[in-house]
PATOR-160976 format. One record per atom (N, C-alpha, C, O): residue in three letters; x, y, z. Coordinates in steps of 0.02 Angstrom, whole numbers, plus 50000, padded with zeros to 5 digits. Layout:
% residues N
ALAXYZ...
***
This chain:
% residues 105
MET509594926550606MET508944928850588MET508744926450522MET509144927250476ARG508174923750511ARG507944921450448ARG507864927150399ARG507684932650419ARG508004926050339ARG507974931050287ARG507294934050278ARG507244940050267ASN506774930050281ASN506054932550271ASN505714933950336ASN505104934450338GLN506074934750389GLN505764935850453GLN505274942050453GLN504774942250489ASN505434946750414ASN505034953150412ASN504504952950357ASN504264958150336ARG504334947050335ARG503804946150284ARG503274941250311ARG503424936650348ASN502664942350292ASN502144937350310ASN502104931750260ASN502474931850211GLN501694927250269GLN501644921350224GLN501484923550149GLN501634919850102ASN501184929550142ASN501034931850073ASN501604936050043ASN501544938449986GLY502164937050082GLY502694941050060GLY502644948550074GLY503104952350060ALA502104950450102ALA502024957750120ALA502334958850188ALA502354954250228PRO502574964950200PRO502804966350266PRO502214966550312PRO501684968750293PRO502314964050379PRO501774964250424PRO501544971250436PRO501954975750432VAL500904972450452VAL500684979150468VAL501084981550525VAL501194977650571GLY501304987550525GLY501714990450575GLY502464989750562GLY502854993250595THR502674985650516THR503364985250499THR503514990450446THR503624988850388ASN503534996450468ASN503605002050422ASN504235005850428ASN504265011650407THR504745002750456THR505375006250468THR505905003650420THR506495005350428ARG505714999550372ARG506244996950328ARG506525002150283ARG506165006050253THR507165002050278THR507485007050237THR507885003650177THR508245006950140ASP507804997350172ASP508184993850120ASP507764992550055ASP507974988950010MET507144995650052MET506724994949993MET506805000749944MET506915006449965THR506764999349882THR506695004749830THR505975006849832THR505545003549861LEU505865012649798LEU505175015149790LEU504735009949755LEU504165008749775LYS505015006949703LYS504625001849668LYS504444996049713LYS503884993649715GLN504944993849749GLN504834987849794GLN504324989849848GLN503894985749866ALA504354996049875ALA503904997749925ALA503184998249900ALA502714996149933LEU503105001049838LEU502435001349810LEU502144994149796LEU501554992949806ALA502564989549772ALA502354982649762ALA502174979549827ALA501684975949831ALA502554980849883ALA502424978349946ALA501774981049975ALA501424977450011ALA501594987249961ALA500954990349979ALA500384986249947ALA499894984449980ALA500474984849881ALA499964981049843ALA499874974249875ALA499314971849886ASP500454971049891ASP500444964149921ASP500064964949992ASP499664960550010LEU500184970250029LEU499844971050092LEU499074971750082LEU498694968750121VAL498854975250036VAL498134975850021VAL497844969050009VAL497314967250036GLU498204965049966GLU497984958549949GLU497964953750011GLU497514949650020ALA498474954550050ALA498544949850109ALA498054951650167ALA497774947250199LYS497974958250179LYS497554960250236LYS496824961650216LYS496374961850258GLY496724962650151GLY496084965050128GLY496054972350121GLY496474975850149TRP495574974950087TRP495504982050072TRP494934985650109TRP494374983150112ALA495074991350137ALA494564994750179ALA494335001250143ALA494725004650109GLN493725002650153GLN493435009050134GLN493105012150197GLN492875008750243ARG493115018950195ARG492825022850250ARG493105020250318ARG493715019750326ASP492725018950361ASP492925017050432ASP492825009450443ASP492585007350496ASP493015005250392ASP492944997950408ASP493234996150473ASP493764998750492ASP492924991650510ASP493124989950578ASP493444982850576ASP493224978250610ASN493924982350539ASN494274975650535ASN495004976850522ASN495234982550525ASP495384971650507ASP496104972150500ASP496304974150427ASP496894974350410SER495824975550386SER495994977650317SER496274984550316SER496244988250365VAL496554986050258VAL496904992850252VAL496684996550189VAL496534993650137CYS496665003050196CYS496495007150138CYS497165008550101CYS497695006250123ILE497145012050046ILE497725013250008ILE498245017150046ILE498835015850039VAL498035021950084VAL498505026150124VAL498805021950182VAL499415022150194GLN498395018250216GLN498655013850268GLN499165009050241GLN499675007850274ALA499055006350185ALA499515001550153ALA500195004750143ALA500725001950158ILE500155010850117ILE500785014550102ILE501125016350169ILE501725015150175VAL500805019150218VAL501075020650281VAL501395014550317VAL501935014750346ASN501005009150311ASN501245002850347ASN501804999350312ASN502124994950341THR501935001450249THR502484998150213THR503165001850223THR503684998550229SER503175008350226SER503835011950232SER503685019350251SER503425023250211LEU503865020950310LEU503825027950331LEU504335032150291LEU504175037650271ASP504945029550280ASP505465032850245ASP505265034750174ASP505475039950148LEU504855030350142LEU504665031450072LEU503965033650064LEU503715034250008MET503615035050121MET502905036750116MET502755042750072MET502295042250032VAL503105048250077VAL502955053950037VAL503035052449961VAL502585053849922PRO503625049649941PRO503675047649867PRO503175042749848PRO502935043049791MET502995038149889MET502475033249874MET501805036549861MET501465035149812LEU501625040949906LEU500975044849899LEU500995048749836LEU500495048849800ASN501545052149821ASN501595056449761ASN501525052149700ASN501145053949654ARG501865046349696ARG501825041949638ARG501135039549626ARG500915039249568VAL500775037849678VAL500085035549670VAL499615041249648VAL499135040349610ARG499765047049673ARG499375053049651ARG499465054349577ARG498995056349542GLU500085053249553GLU500255054149482GLU499855048949443GLU499565050649392VAL499825043149465VAL499475037549427VAL498705038849424VAL498385037549372ILE498425041349479ILE497695041849476ILE497465048949459ILE496865050049449GLY497925053649456GLY497775060249433GLY497345064249485GLY496985069049469GLU497415062049547GLU497045065549602GLU497475066349660GLU497925062349672THR497365071549699THR497775072449761THR497505069749824THR497875068549871ASP496845068749825ASP496525066049888ASP496435058649884ASP495925056049861LEU496955055149907LEU496965048049904LEU496415044849947LEU496155039649927VAL496225047550004VAL495705045050047VAL495015045450008VAL494625040650008ALA494885051049979ALA494255051749940ALA494225047049882ALA493705044049867TRP494815046349847TRP494855041449793TRP494715034449815TRP494335030749784ASN495045032449872ASN494975025949899ASN494215024549918ASN493955019149907ASP493915029549947ASP493255028949973ASP492685029849921ASP492095029249937THR492875031349860THR492345032449809THR491895026449802THR492125020749798TYR491245027749801TYR490755022249794TYR490895018449729TYR490995021549677GLY490915012249733GLY491035007749679GLY491785005949669GLY491945001649627ARG492225009049704ARG492935007349700ARG493005000149722ARG492644997849767THR493464996449693THR493604989349714THR494324988349739THR494774992349727GLN494394982949775GLN495074980749797GLN495514979949737GLN496094981849739ALA495254977049683ALA495674975649623ALA495934982149593ALA496504982449569GLU495514987549595GLU495734993949568GLU496304996849612GLU496794999549586VAL496234996049676VAL496744998749722VAL497384995149709VAL497904998349702VAL497384988549705VAL497994984749693VAL498304986449625VAL498904987249619MET497874987049573MET498114988649509MET498484995449509MET499024995949480VAL498195000549541VAL498525007049548VAL499195006349582VAL499695008949556LEU499225003049635LEU499885001849670LEU500364998549628LEU500955000649628ARG500174993449591ARG500624989849546ARG500854993949485ARG501414993449462LYS500374997849462LYS500555002449406LYS501065007749429LYS501545009449395ALA500935010249489ALA501435015049516ALA502085012149529ALA502595015649527ALA502115005849543ALA502755001849556ALA503125001449493ALA503745001449494ARG502775000949434ARG503074999649368ARG503375006449339ARG503805006149295LEU503175012149362LEU503405018449336LEU504165019649353LEU504445024749334
***
């Protein structure tokens, strides 16, 4: 098996590859940021392959999902990540920045 078989060309885990247990919390948050960059970012009910902040977290690691959600909540100072993601004027760059900041904590 190739070493990077579970990574896409951008280094993010493919959507649906959320059963990895070999990542640290920091690695998982960085991978979620990579996933948003690779797939594109979604708000509300976008009808394409892009992902919102919560989908990026869930699709990265089910095992680390709760700690990832909590770390992001800590960074943004809000509990409702869907409402934060869907706030009018929010940008993909902001979402990626929050995920990367959470990864650095």
